[in-house]
C-alpha positions in Angstrom: 42.3 -24.7 -53.6 41.5 -25.9 -57.2 44.4 -27.0 -59.3 47.3 -28.1 -57.2 50.6 -29.7 -58.2 51.6 -32.4 -55.7 53.3 -35.8 -55.4 51.6 -39.1 -55.0 52.7 -39.3 -51.3 51.3 -35.8 -50.7 48.0 -36.8 -52.3 47.8 -39.8 -50.0 48.0 -37.5 -47.0 45.5 -35.1 -48.4 43.0 -37.9 -48.9 43.7 -39.4 -45.5 43.1 -36.1 -43.8 39.9 -35.6 -45.6 38.8 -39.1 -44.5 39.4 -38.1 -40.9 43.0 -39.3 -40.2 44.0 -38.6 -36.6 47.2 -40.6 -36.0 50.2 -41.5 -38.1 53.1 -43.5 -36.6 55.9 -44.4 -39.0 59.5 -45.4 -39.4 61.3 -43.6 -42.2 61.9 -45.8 -45.3 62.4 -44.9 -49.0 60.1 -44.2 -51.0 57.4 -43.7 -48.3 59.3 -41.2 -46.1 57.7 -38.2 -47.8 54.4 -39.3 -46.3 55.8 -38.4 -42.9 56.9 -35.0 -44.0 53.5 -34.2 -45.5 51.7 -35.5 -42.3 53.8 -33.0 -40.2 52.1 -30.1 -42.0 48.6 -31.3 -41.0 46.6 -31.5 -37.8 47.4 -35.1 -37.3 49.2 -36.7 -34.3 52.5 -38.1 -35.6 55.2 -40.3 -34.0 58.5 -41.4 -35.5 58.9 -44.8 -34.0 61.8 -47.3 -33.6 60.6 -49.7 -36.3 57.7 -50.9 -38.3 56.5 -53.4 -35.7 56.0 -50.5 -33.3 54.2 -48.5 -36.1 51.6 -51.1 -36.9 51.0 -51.9 -33.2 50.6 -48.2 -32.3 48.1 -47.9 -35.2 46.1 -50.8 -33.8 46.1 -49.3 -30.3 45.0 -45.9 -31.5 42.3 -47.4 -33.7 40.9 -49.4 -30.8 40.9 -46.2 -28.8 38.7 -44.5 -31.5 41.2 -42.7 -33.7 41.4 -43.2 -37.5 44.9 -44.4 -38.0 47.3 -45.0 -40.9 51.0 -45.9 -41.4 53.2 -46.1 -44.4 56.2 -48.2 -45.4 58.0 -50.0 -48.2 58.8 -53.7 -48.7 61.2 -54.5 -45.8 59.0 -52.6 -43.3 55.8 -54.2 -44.8 57.3 -57.6 -44.0 57.8 -56.6 -40.3 54.1 -55.5 -40.1 52.6 -58.8 -41.1 52.0 -60.2 -37.7 50.3 -56.9 -36.6 48.1 -57.0 -39.7 46.8 -60.4 -38.8 46.2 -59.2 -35.2 44.3 -56.2 -36.4 42.1 -58.4 -38.5 41.3 -60.7 -35.6 40.4 -57.9 -33.2 38.5 -55.9 -35.8 40.8 -52.8 -35.8 40.2 -50.4 -38.8 43.4 -48.9 -40.2 45.2 -48.2 -43.4 48.7 -49.4 -44.4 50.4 -47.7 -47.3 53.1 -49.8 -49.1 55.2 -47.9 -51.5 57.0 -50.7 -53.3 60.6 -50.8 -54.3 62.8 -53.4 -56.0 63.7 -56.3 -53.6 63.9 -58.7 -51.8 65.9 -57.5 -48.8 67.2 -53.9 -49.1 67.2 -54.3 -52.9 67.1 -51.1 -54.9 65.6 -48.6 -52.4 65.1 -45.7 -54.8 63.6 -47.7 -57.7 59.9 -48.5 -58.0 58.6 -52.0 -58.4 55.5 -54.2 -57.9 57.1 -57.0 -55.9 54.7 -57.0 -52.9 51.5 -58.1 -54.6 51.4 -61.6 -53.0 52.6 -60.2 -49.7 49.7 -57.7 -49.8 47.2 -60.6 -50.1 48.8 -63.4 -48.2 51.5 -61.8 -46.0 50.1 -62.6 -42.6 49.7 -66.2 -41.3 46.4 -68.2 -41.2 43.3 -67.6 -43.1 42.0 -64.1 -43.5 40.3 -61.9 -46.2 42.5 -59.1 -47.5 41.4 -55.9 -49.2 44.0 -54.3 -51.5 43.8 -51.3 -53.7 46.4 -50.0 -56.3 45.7 -46.7 -58.0 47.7 -45.4 -61.0 47.8 -41.6 -60.7 48.3 -38.9 -58.1 44.6 -37.9 -58.2 43.5 -41.5 -57.9 45.8 -42.0 -54.9 43.9 -39.2 -53.2 40.5 -40.6 -54.0 41.4 -44.2 -53.2 43.0 -43.3 -49.9 39.6 -42.0 -48.9 37.8 -45.1 -50.1 40.3 -47.3 -48.4 39.9 -45.7 -45.0 36.1 -45.8 -45.5 36.3 -49.5 -46.3 38.4 -50.2 -43.3 35.9 -48.5 -41.1 32.9 -50.4 -42.6 34.6 -53.8 -42.5 36.5 -53.3 -39.3 39.7 -54.5 -40.7 43.2 -53.4 -41.9 43.2 -52.3 -45.6 46.3 -52.1 -47.8 46.9 -49.3 -50.4 49.7 -50.1 -52.8 51.9 -47.5 -54.4 55.4 -47.6 -55.7 58.6 -45.6 -56.0 57.5 -44.0 -59.3 53.9 -43.2 -58.4 54.7 -42.0 -54.8 57.2 -39.4 -56.0 55.8 -38.3 -59.3 54.1 -34.9 -59.4 50.8 -34.3 -61.1 48.1 -31.6 -61.0 44.9 -32.4 -59.0 41.7 -30.5 -59.6 40.2 -30.6 -56.1 37.1 -28.7 -57.2 36.3 -31.5 -59.7 37.0 -34.1 -57.0 34.6 -32.5 -54.6 31.8 -32.9 -57.1 32.2 -36.6 -56.9 30.8 -36.4 -53.3 32.8 -39.2 -51.7 30.9 -40.2 -48.6 33.0 -40.2 -45.4 32.4 -43.1 -43.0 32.1 -42.5 -39.3 33.7 -44.8 -36.7 31.4 -47.7 -35.7 31.4 -48.0 -32.0 29.6 -51.3 -31.4 31.8 -54.5 -31.4 31.7 -56.9 -34.4 28.4 -58.8 -34.4 27.4 -57.1 -31.2 29.7 -59.5 -29.3 32.4 -58.6 -26.8 35.9 -58.7 -28.3 39.0 -60.4 -26.9 42.2 -58.5 -27.4 45.0 -61.0 -27.0 44.5 -62.4 -30.5 43.5 -65.8 -29.2 40.4 -67.4 -30.6 37.5 -66.4 -28.4 33.8 -66.4 -28.0 31.9 -63.4 -26.7 35.1 -62.0 -25.2 36.2 -65.3 -23.5 39.3 -67.2 -24.8 38.1 -70.4 -26.6 41.2 -72.0 -28.1 40.2 -75.6 -28.6 36.8 -75.2 -30.2 37.0 -76.0 -33.9 33.4 -75.4 -34.5 33.5 -72.1 -32.7 36.4 -70.9 -34.8 34.7 -72.0 -38.0 31.6 -70.1 -37.1 33.6 -67.0 -36.3 35.7 -67.2 -39.5 32.8 -67.7 -41.9 30.7 -65.0 -40.3 33.6 -62.6 -40.3 34.4 -63.3 -44.0 30.7 -62.9 -44.9 30.6 -59.5 -43.2 33.8 -58.3 -44.9 32.7 -59.4 -48.4 29.4 -57.6 -48.0 31.5 -54.4 -47.5 34.1 -55.2 -50.2 31.5 -55.5 -53.0 30.9 -51.8 -52.7 34.4 -51.1 -53.8 34.5 -52.8 -57.2 37.0 -50.3 -58.8 38.4 -51.0 -62.2 38.7 -49.7 -65.8 38.0 -51.8 -68.9 38.8 -50.8 -72.4 37.1 -53.4 -74.6 38.3 -53.9 -78.2 36.1 -56.1 -80.4 38.7 -56.3 -83.1 41.3 -57.8 -80.7 41.7 -61.4 -79.6 44.0 -60.6 -76.6 43.2 -59.0 -73.3 46.0 -57.2 -71.4 45.8 -56.9 -67.6 47.9 -54.2 -66.0 47.7 -52.3 -62.8 49.3 -49.4 -60.9 52.1 -47.5 -62.7 52.5 -50.2 -65.3 49.0 -49.7 -66.6 49.9 -46.1 -67.6 52.4 -47.4 -70.1 50.2 -50.3 -71.3 47.3 -47.9 -71.9 49.1 -46.8 -75.1 48.1 -50.1 -76.6 44.3 -49.8 -76.3 43.9 -49.4 -80.1 45.4 -52.8 -80.6 44.3 -54.8 -77.5 41.6 -54.9 -74.9 42.9 -53.7 -71.5 41.6 -54.4 -68.0 43.0 -52.3 -65.1 42.0 -53.5 -61.7 42.2 -50.8 -59.0 41.0 -53.2 -56.4 43.5 -55.9 -56.7 42.1 -58.3 -54.1 39.7 -59.8 -53.9 40.0 -60.2 -57.7 37.0 -58.7 -59.4 34.3 -60.8 -60.9 34.1 -58.2 -63.7 37.5 -59.5 -64.9 36.0 -62.9 -65.4 33.2 -61.5 -67.5 35.7 -59.4 -69.6 38.1 -62.3 -70.1 35.3 -64.5 -71.7 35.5 -62.6 -75.0 39.3 -63.0 -75.6 41.4 -66.0 -76.7 44.6 -64.9 -74.9 45.1 -63.2 -71.6 48.4 -61.4 -70.8 49.3 -59.9 -67.4 52.0 -57.2 -67.6 53.6 -56.4 -64.3 56.9 -55.3 -62.6 57.5 -58.7 -60.9 57.9 -62.4 -61.8 54.2 -63.1 -62.5 52.8 -62.6 -59.0 49.4 -61.3 -60.1 49.4 -63.6 -63.2 49.4 -66.6 -60.9 46.4 -65.3 -59.0 44.5 -64.4 -62.2 45.3 -67.8 -63.7 43.8 -69.6 -60.8 40.8 -67.2 -60.7 40.0 -67.6 -64.4 40.9 -71.3 -64.5 42.7 -70.9 -67.8 46.3 -70.3 -69.0 47.5 -66.7 -68.7 50.7 -65.3 -70.2 52.9 -62.8 -68.4 55.3 -60.1 -69.3 57.6 -59.5 -66.4 59.3 -56.1 -66.2 61.9 -56.6 -63.5 64.3 -54.2 -62.0 62.0 -51.1 -62.0 62.3 -50.5 -65.7 59.1 -49.8 -67.7 59.5 -49.6 -71.5 56.6 -49.7 -74.0 59.1 -50.9 -76.6 60.0 -53.9 -74.4 56.3 -54.6 -73.9 55.6 -54.5 -77.6 58.5 -56.8 -78.4 57.3 -59.3 -75.8 53.7 -59.2 -77.1 55.0 -60.0 -80.6 56.5 -63.2 -79.2 53.2 -64.1 -77.4 50.6 -63.0 -79.9 
């Protein structure tokens, strides 16, 4: 196949299958349910489960047994998965979680896209851990980034989160698969040896060489810093972003996901930075921001990424919050006039 019209959710499945997906457990939830339907057409083991807690735990079990695994959900289900995500991190289980965001909290507006799960994607589970979060902005990019996300999960031995939203997941665009094949995305194989060549302990308790060790502060610190170092060494290979510099502008706009497609219309007036890897925040953003007096994050939430960027850059950052799933370039322009 060359040029194919498909939805964002279908593109996610195409990318996952190319990356070696073997198991997809899921509970139906708008706007991620279409992923289930697309998986059913592939040579992938599928199970419709009783809830999202079962889905994430089945993913972990299948991953530890050697199968590349993925599950998909939206905000309420993503909340239920958080304990499992922390457990997958501790035991080093590679897997991919798709979160197609909708307006919330609670049941919210199930059929309306949003960007309200940004902080949950980074900080959702308890304790300290290093998250890896991607957020593409097109159907073709969903396909490519799904492959990269599964690769990264295999390399870093960790759960990786791919964010989408109700708009991006269900919109249809043409993908040129022949062109994408020329990019030669390397597919990562399952690593069989345990992390750091040590035995793993599978209860989730702090352990050392496979033996529970729950009162050893120094042992925990050693484990944590070694694990983080290992993960960051992998993550630096996935510095995905776009930057449109503008020497005549004094303001840098930051936008991601579906919102960035609207904001791209302003690149003749402003500089624009689009992170595809949301977390960890890219060092390239810090370099880009040095050249601009004002920084404005435009997002479909109440400043979730803005707060993270402000702390990262250690400077004031403005925000335009597009709440309720409505994206309007006219509204963005009006708000920018007030700020700039």
